[in-house]
N, C-alpha and C positions, 0 to 999 in steps of 0.2 A: 032213875034220877041220877044225874051226874054228880060225882064227888066234888066237893069244894074244900079248899084248905084256907085256913086263916093265916095271915102273915106271909103269904106267898109273894115272891118278888116278880114283878112284871118287867120285861125288857123290851126296848124298842130302839131303833136307830133314828137319829136326827142329824141335821146338818150342823157343821161348825160354821157359824155365820162369818167369823173373821177370815177363815180360810176361804170360804166361798167368795167373799169380797175380793180377796187377793187373786183368786183364779179368774174371776169375772173381769177384773181390771187388766190382768195379764193377757187376756184374750180379746181385749178391746171392746168389751160389752159395757156400755156406759151406765146403764141403769138396771135395777131389778125388773122393771116392767119389760124392758127389751130382753133380758135374760129369760123371763118367764115365757115370753112369746116364742123365743128360739127353741125352748125345750118343750113347748106345747102344753103349758099349764097356765091356769089363771093367775094373774099377779097377786090376787088376794090370798090364794093358796100358798104361794111362795112366801108371802109376808107372814102368814100365820105359822108356817113351818119354821121359818127363821127365828121367830119370837118364841117358839116352843108352845104355842097355843093349841096346836093340833099335831097329831102323830102323822108323819108322812106315810103315804101308801107305798106299797112295793113298786107300783108303777112310777110314782114320783121319784123314788130313790133310783130306779133303773134309768130314768130319763136324765137325772142329774149325773150319774156315773157315765152315761153315754156322751154327755156334753163335754166331759173332761176325761177322755179315755186314758191319758197318760198319768193322771193323778192317782196316787195310792189310795186304797180304800180308807185307811185311817186318817188321811189328810182331808177327806170329804165328810166322813161320818163320825159320830160320837155315839157310843152305846150308853143309853140311859137305863138305869135300874131303879125301880121304885117299889115300895111295898103296896100291894093291893089293899084297898080298904077292907076293913073287917065287916062282916055282915051287919047291916043296919047303919053303917056309916055312909056318908055321901061320897060319891066318887070324885 
């Protein structure tokens, strides 16, 4: 049985939506729908990641980084840290 800890912190990367808009505009990409098409993800996935409704997959993050190869890592991504729910609490 795997060990579990209470109060552990969970970490994940997400996008900085303001910076993403700036980069998209600077590269002449008019809409999120067009941007999603160019990086090969569903536009609803891009929308959910931007809003923080879902955690971006490694593949999504890699596609985003590849779309803007000259952008620094910290200008594209934000590290989110949150506490895991305690046993019995809703996630």
